[in-house]
C-alpha positions in Angstrom: 228.2 -159.9 60.6 228.5 -159.3 57.1 228.9 -161.8 54.4 231.7 -161.9 52.0 231.3 -161.0 48.5 232.6 -163.3 45.6 234.9 -160.3 44.8 236.0 -159.9 48.6 236.7 -163.7 48.4 238.8 -163.4 45.1 240.5 -160.2 46.5 241.8 -162.3 49.6 242.9 -165.1 47.6 244.7 -163.7 44.7 246.7 -161.2 46.9 247.7 -163.3 50.1 248.6 -166.4 47.8 250.8 -163.3 45.6 251.9 -162.4 48.8 253.0 -165.9 49.7 254.6 -166.3 46.5 256.8 -163.4 47.0 258.0 -164.5 50.2 258.8 -167.8 48.5 261.3 -165.6 46.1 262.4 -163.2 48.7 264.0 -166.8 50.2 264.7 -168.3 46.8 266.8 -164.9 46.6 269.6 -165.9 49.4 270.6 -168.7 47.3 271.7 -166.0 44.2 273.6 -163.8 46.5 277.1 -164.1 44.9 280.5 -161.8 44.7 278.9 -160.4 41.6 275.3 -159.8 42.8 275.5 -158.9 46.4 271.7 -158.0 46.4 271.0 -161.4 44.1 267.9 -161.3 41.8 267.8 -157.2 42.3 271.2 -157.1 41.2 270.7 -158.5 37.6 267.3 -156.4 37.7 269.4 -153.1 37.7 272.0 -154.2 35.6 271.1 -151.8 32.8 273.7 -153.2 30.0 274.7 -156.4 28.8 278.3 -156.5 30.1 277.2 -156.6 33.5 274.3 -159.6 32.5 277.0 -161.6 31.6 279.4 -161.1 34.7 275.8 -161.9 36.9 275.0 -165.1 34.6 278.9 -165.9 34.7 279.0 -165.4 38.5 275.7 -167.4 38.9 277.1 -170.5 36.6 280.3 -170.8 38.8 278.0 -170.5 41.7 275.7 -173.9 40.1 272.7 -171.8 40.8 271.8 -170.2 37.1 268.8 -172.9 37.0 267.6 -171.2 40.2 268.0 -167.8 38.9 265.6 -169.1 35.6 263.0 -171.0 38.0 262.9 -167.3 40.2 261.8 -165.4 37.0 259.4 -168.2 35.9 257.9 -167.5 39.6 258.2 -164.3 39.2 255.8 -164.3 36.4 253.3 -166.5 37.9 253.8 -164.0 41.3 252.8 -160.9 38.9 249.9 -162.3 37.5 248.3 -163.4 40.8 249.1 -160.5 43.0 248.2 -158.0 40.3 244.8 -159.2 40.2 244.6 -159.9 43.7 245.1 -156.4 44.2 243.0 -155.2 41.5 240.0 -157.2 42.9 241.0 -155.3 46.2 241.2 -151.9 44.0 237.8 -152.4 43.4 235.9 -153.8 45.7 237.4 -150.9 47.7 236.5 -148.3 44.8 232.7 -149.9 45.4 232.5 -148.6 48.8 229.9 -146.2 49.9 232.8 -144.1 52.0 234.8 -141.9 49.5 238.1 -141.8 50.6 238.0 -145.5 50.4 236.6 -145.5 47.0 239.1 -142.8 45.7 242.0 -145.6 47.3 240.5 -147.9 45.5 240.5 -146.5 41.9 244.6 -145.7 42.4 244.8 -149.2 43.8 243.5 -150.8 40.3 245.6 -149.0 38.5 248.2 -149.3 40.3 247.2 -152.4 39.8 247.4 -152.6 36.4 250.9 -150.5 36.0 252.3 -152.9 38.3 251.9 -155.8 36.2 252.8 -154.4 32.9 256.0 -152.7 34.1 257.0 -156.3 35.9 256.1 -158.4 33.1 258.3 -156.0 30.8 261.2 -156.3 33.5 260.9 -160.2 34.1 260.0 -161.2 30.4 263.3 -159.1 29.4 265.7 -160.8 32.2 264.1 -164.1 31.3 265.0 -163.6 27.7 268.7 -163.0 28.4 269.0 -165.6 31.0 267.4 -168.8 29.0 267.9 -167.8 26.0 270.6 -164.7 24.6 272.9 -164.1 27.4 273.4 -160.2 27.7 271.7 -158.1 26.0 272.1 -154.4 26.0 268.8 -153.7 24.8 266.4 -155.8 27.3 269.0 -155.3 30.4 267.8 -151.4 29.7 264.4 -152.5 29.4 264.8 -154.3 32.8 266.3 -151.3 34.6 264.0 -149.2 33.3 261.0 -151.1 34.6 262.6 -152.0 38.0 261.7 -148.4 39.6 258.9 -147.9 38.1 257.0 -151.9 39.2 258.3 -151.3 42.7 256.9 -147.9 43.4 253.8 -149.3 41.9 253.9 -152.4 44.2 254.5 -150.2 46.9 251.2 -148.2 46.1 249.3 -151.1 45.7 250.4 -153.2 48.8 250.3 -149.6 51.2 246.7 -149.0 49.5 245.3 -152.0 50.0 246.5 -152.1 53.9 246.0 -148.2 54.2 241.9 -149.0 52.7 241.4 -151.8 54.7 242.3 -149.9 57.6 240.1 -147.4 56.8 237.2 -149.5 56.1 237.8 -151.4 59.7 237.7 -147.9 61.1 234.5 -146.9 59.4 232.8 -150.1 59.8 233.8 -149.7 64.3 232.6 -146.5 63.9 228.9 -147.1 62.1 
């Protein structure tokens, strides 16, 4: 049985804790579903303009969940850092593999983790400024709506990439 490296322990701790934080956000999102936001936080992320953001905020205020929405955005800031760091550590670990396919996939995961962090921070900070400070703002709503699909794709690349790399590593170690 091989010994786990420091990098591998870091990967498992951060990546899995990031997944746990994401699960907490998904559970929290249930309370953010209102008539104005049938998809909860996703509607705020995709709003795209100040008028829509203000309607969402009004719905959350009426439902008594505006503070929860702000806490959810703050939790998202923590999730982004923890998950992206874990995915990057996993990518680095896989990039050091002697198996060419796993090494290439590791490099893709590393790049995607950095891109995910940048896009998701842009989106979430834009949302949080609107929710906590300014109210709806067209430029910030546009930034959030534009960053949303980018971060979603990059999240999927990191998440599925890690799962595929783990599977490849497992198959290759069993074959050896």
